[in-house]
N, C-alpha and C positions, 0 to 999 in steps of 0.2 A: 567515317563515323569513328569517334574515339571511344573505346570501351575500357572501363576501369573497374577493378575489383573493389568490394565494399564490405563494411562491417556494421552490424546493427543489433539493437536490443529494444525491447519495448513495452510495458504498459501497466494497466492500473485498475483502480477501483474507488468506491466512494460511498456516501450515505445521504439520507433524507431528501425526498424529491420535491422540487419546485418546478412549475411549468413556466413556459416561455414568458419572459418580461414581467413576472410577478415580483421580482426583486431587483434592486439596483445592481449594477455591474460589480463583480468581485474585485475589480482592480482599483476602485476608487480610492481606497485608503490603504491598500496592501501592496501596491506596486513598488518594486524596487527601482533604483535609478536606471535611466535608459542605458547607461554604460554597462549594466549587468547582463546584457544579452550574451548568450553563448551560441556561437555559430555551429550548427549541426551539418550544414551542407552549403558550400560557397561556390559550387559549380566546377571545382577542380579535383576533388578527391572524396572518397567515402570513408575516411579514417574514423569517423565517429560512429560507424555502423558495423553490424555483423549479422549473420543469419540467425534466425530464431532456433534455439537449441543447437547452435553451431559456434565454433570458436572463430571462424573466418567468414568473410563476405562471400556470397554465392558466386560461382564462376559461370553461371548461366542466367539468362533472363534479365539481369540488371546491368546497366551500363550508363555512362555519361555521354551525351551526344555532343555534336559540334557547337551547339548553342549553350552548353553548360547546364543542361537539365539532366536530372537523374531519371532514367527511364526504366520501366519494367514492361516486358511483354513475353509471350510464350515463345521459347526457343528450345531447341533440342528435341529429343524423342522421349517417349514414355520410358524407354529403357535407360536413357541417360538421366532422366529426371529433369525437373524444371527448377527455376531459381528459388522459389519459396519465399516466405515472408522474411522481412528483416526487422531488426530492432536497434535502438541506440545502445552503444556499449555501456553508457552510464544510465543509472536509474534515478528517478526524480520523484519528489513528493508534491509540493505545491509550486505552481508555475503558470506562466503564460507561454503557449507554444504557437508559433505562427509559421505559415508556409503558403506557397501558391501551387496549384495543381491544374492540369489540363487533361481532359478526358478525350478519348477517341470514340469513334462510332461503336455503340453498344458497350462502352467501357464500364468497368466495375472494379472498385478497389475500396480501400478504407484506411483511416488513421486509427490505430489502436493506442490506448494509453493505460498507464499503470499495469503494464504487461509483466507477468511473472512466468518463468519457464518451467514446464513440466514435461519430462521426457516421454510420457505416455499420452499426451493430449495436444491438440492443435491450439494455435495462439488464440483463436476466438472463443475457446472454451473458458478462458479465464479473464479476458480483457474487454471492456466496453469499446465500442467502435463509432467513430464519426464516419458516416457512410459517404462514399464517392461513387457517382453513377451518371451515366448518360440518361438523365431524367426524361428527356423528350421521347426517345425511342421506347423506353420501358412504359411510359404512360400510354403510348399508342398501342403497344403490344398487350399490356396487362391491366392498365387502368389503376385508379386510386384504391379501389376496393381490395385489390390483391397486394398493392405495394405501398399503402399509405404511410407506413413507418419504416420504409426502406429507401426513400429518396435521399438525395444529397443533403448532408448536414444533419440528418436524423441520428438520434441515438439508436443504432440499428436494431430493428425488431422490437423496440420498446416505446420510443417517443418520437413522433414525426415533427418535421419542420412545418410551421403553420402556413408558409407560403413558399413558392418556388423562386428563390433568389439566385439560382445558378445561372451561369453564362452558357451560351451554346457550345457545342463540340468545337474544338479548335481554338477556343478562347481561354485565357487564364482566369482562374478563380482564386480569391484569397480565403484562407481558412484560419481560424483561431480557436484554440481550446484553452480554457482557463480552469485550472483545478486548484481549489483552495480548501484544504481539509476535506470534508465530504461533499462539498458543493462543486458542481461542474457546469460550465457554460460552453455551448457551441456557437460560433459566429461564422457566417458565410457572407462574403462581400460586404462587410461592415454592418451586417444585420445580426442581432442576437436572435437565434432561432430555437435554441434548447437551453433550459435552465432547470437543473434538478439536483437532488441530494440523495446520495446512495444510502440505503438503509432505512429510509422513511417508510411509513406504512404504504403510501402510494407507490413508491419504488418497488417495495417487496411484492405488491400485487402484480405489477407489470412484469417483474422478473419471473414470478411463478408461471405466468401465462405465456412467456416468451419461449423461444427455442433453447434458452440458456437455463431453464428451470431444472434440468437434470444435471447441471454442473455446479456443485456446491462451492467451488472455488471462484466462481465468476464474480468479478468486481469486489472481492474481499480483501485485496491487498491495499495497503495505504501508500506503498512506495513501489514504483515499477518503471519499466522502460517505455519509450515511444516506439510504436511499430507501424510499418507500412505493409500493406497486403499485396501479395502476388495472386491475382485472380485470373491470370492468363490473358489479360487485355492490355493494350498499350496505354499506359498512364505516364504523364510526365510530372515531375516535382522540382521545385526550385525555391531558393531563398528561405531555407528552413533554419529557424533559430528558436531558442528557448530562454526565458528569463525566470529564474527561481524566485519565488515569493517567500516572505518570512514565514516560518513555521511556528505556530502558536501551540500552547498546551491545550489539550482537550481532556475531558473527564472520561475515565473508563468505568465509572460507577455512577448510575443515574440517581442515587440517593433514595430510590423508592423500592426497588426489588433487585434480584440478582440476575436480571436479564443480561445476557452477554457473558455470563460466568457459568462454570460447571463445578458441581460438588463431587469430590472423590473421597470415599470412605464414609463412615457412619457418625462422625463427629458433627456438631451442630454449627451451621452457618445461617445467618439471617440478616435481612436489612431492617434496621430499626432506628427511627429518628434521624435519618440521613446518614447513618453509619452502617458499616458491616461489623457484625458481632460474631465472634467465634468462641466456642467453649467446648470443653471435653464432654463427650457423651458417655453413656453407660459402658461402652466397650473400651474407653480410654486408650484408643489407638491413634496412629497418625491419621491426619486428615488434611485435605487440600481444597482450596477454592481457586480455580484456574480460569484465566480468560479463554474464551472460545477462539479468539484471534491470536496468531503468533506475531511476535515483535522481534526485529533483528537489532537495529541500532536505535537507541532511544535514550531519553532522559526522563526518569520517573520521580515524581515527588508525592509524598503521602504523609499522613500523621497516624501515629498509633499510641494507644494507652493500654498499659498492662495492668489489668484490674486484679488478676490473680495469677501468680507464677510468671506468666508472660513468655514462656519458652515457645518461640514461633520463628517466623522468617519470611522473607520475600524472595521467591525463586525467579530466575530469569533464564531465557533460552532453554527451557526445560520441556521434556517429554514425559507424559504421565500415563501409566497403565494401572488401573486399580488404585492402590495406595503406594505403588512403587514409582518414584520420581527420579529421573536421570537429568541432572542439570546442576545449577549453581545457586546458592542461597546467600543473600545478604542477611546476616544473622540478626534476629531480634530475640533478646534473652534477658534474664534478670541481671542485676549489676555484677560485674566481674566475670561475665561469661561471653565476652567478645562481640557485643552488639556492633554491627557495622562491618565485621569481618566477613570473609567469603569462604564458604564451605562447599565442597563438591560431593553431592550425594551419590552413593553407590559408585564411588570412584576413589579419588586420591585423598579424600577427607579435607582437612583444613588447608587451604591454599595460602591464606594470609590472615593474620589477626591484628587488630589495632594495637598500637603501643599501650602498655599497661598504664601509662600516665594519663590516658584518656578515659579511664573508667568512670570518672565523675561526670562525664558529658551526658550520660543517660539520666533521665528524670523518671524514676520509678513512681508509679501512681499518678503521673501527670502526662499531658500530651507531649509527644516528641515529634520533631520534624525529621524525616529521612529523605535523602535524595540519592538516587542511583543513576549513574551514567555508564552506559554500555555502548561502545563504538568500536567495531572491529575486534581486536584482541585487547583493548583497553577497558578496564573497569575502575571506576572511582565511586566511593560512597562517602556521604556526609551525614552526620547526626547533629541536629540542632546547630547547623551552620559550621561545624568543625569537620575538616576532612579526616576520615578514619583510615581508609586504605586507598592506594593508588598503584595499580600494577598492570602488567600485560601477561597474557597467557595464550599460547598458540591454540590450545584445544578449545577454549572459549571462542576464539576468533573464527573457528570453523563451524560453530554450532548455530542452530536456530531453534525457536520454540516459544512456549507460552510463558506468561507471567503468572505466578501462583502464590497465594498466601498459605502459610502452613500453620497447623496446630500440632504440637509435639505429642508423643504418646506419654502415658503415665498418669493422666487425669489431673483434675484440679486447675485447669488452665482457662483463662478468660481474657481475651484481647479485643479491643475495639479499634477500628480503622476508619479513616475518613479522608476526604479531599485527595483522592487518588487521581493525579493528573499526569498526562504523558505527552511528550512531543517526539516525533521521529527525527533522527539526525541524518 
């Protein structure tokens, strides 16, 4: 038996729920070319994987057998510890993921997706799971009433597979998971068995009733790793590959209310005629409207109109407590005051300002188009199609956080915002 160390990362989240076969396949018009497949395991090494919350691949439990299958089973003692879950080193957003798996007698495992790592929680606290199980033996022991949403290919503890398409113990099964924005499909042996959207009213109801209801981070990530579960049973995996799908822009404002946003401070924020309107309140202090969700690498486009004064801004990778915000602001301000520049709040102040020759790009009293690109330590801003700044900063590269709109202190400010669209990078 050939044993090989491995490395892994893994998994994910989503929105708005559809049930099985109520929609056409996600891949019909969004699939990339066949040559775009990335091999995650070819039977010879585990270079694409590592342990969950670890820098290296587990030295127990996981190994490659003589047939080139990646295997997991209980080894070692309680004192030594067991292998634990693994995840892909790379994180993914939209994709098709394919693999084959074989279960042993009473086998139990799972494929997790959009996994994010948290040092104080287990992998299943945050990531949805494509269940893997010896269905036959558990149906005999527990029956459908106890296990109806826990059989193979189910969205574990939430949405069952409508029929049993699994092959018997000792035979290979094909699994496919398609993630496209907030919609997810589970396929088993060429049958689509689960089709849902994270964040929909139906999904939220199922989430609250499930064992995950007490974990607020569950399925909230838009980008994450693929994970494989070590449940202490012998499971074999092979032919693992992933094909990224094109990422499209999605709206972060529903044009009806401020659902998905949080108000900080006493200044006025409201949804009105498909726009977000902010204006100074009686306290004339700083105020913020921040996304509930955090965004790491993204491209954001929006429009703003400064009706009065206009001293505002768009914060990114920011943390907020009360009206104190720690992060970076793409400036929105009256003419001559560096709109499109980047300012570090409660830190180093101005990091970069646009060249003064670009002052006339801003259209005061009219709608302006702003684009913000944040990827790793690189930040680029555009105003009305003109690049304003383009720079790298190590501190920004290490940060994560929310997107927030600002209203400056001093009073007399009124700004309108619309068409807030984002895509992850």
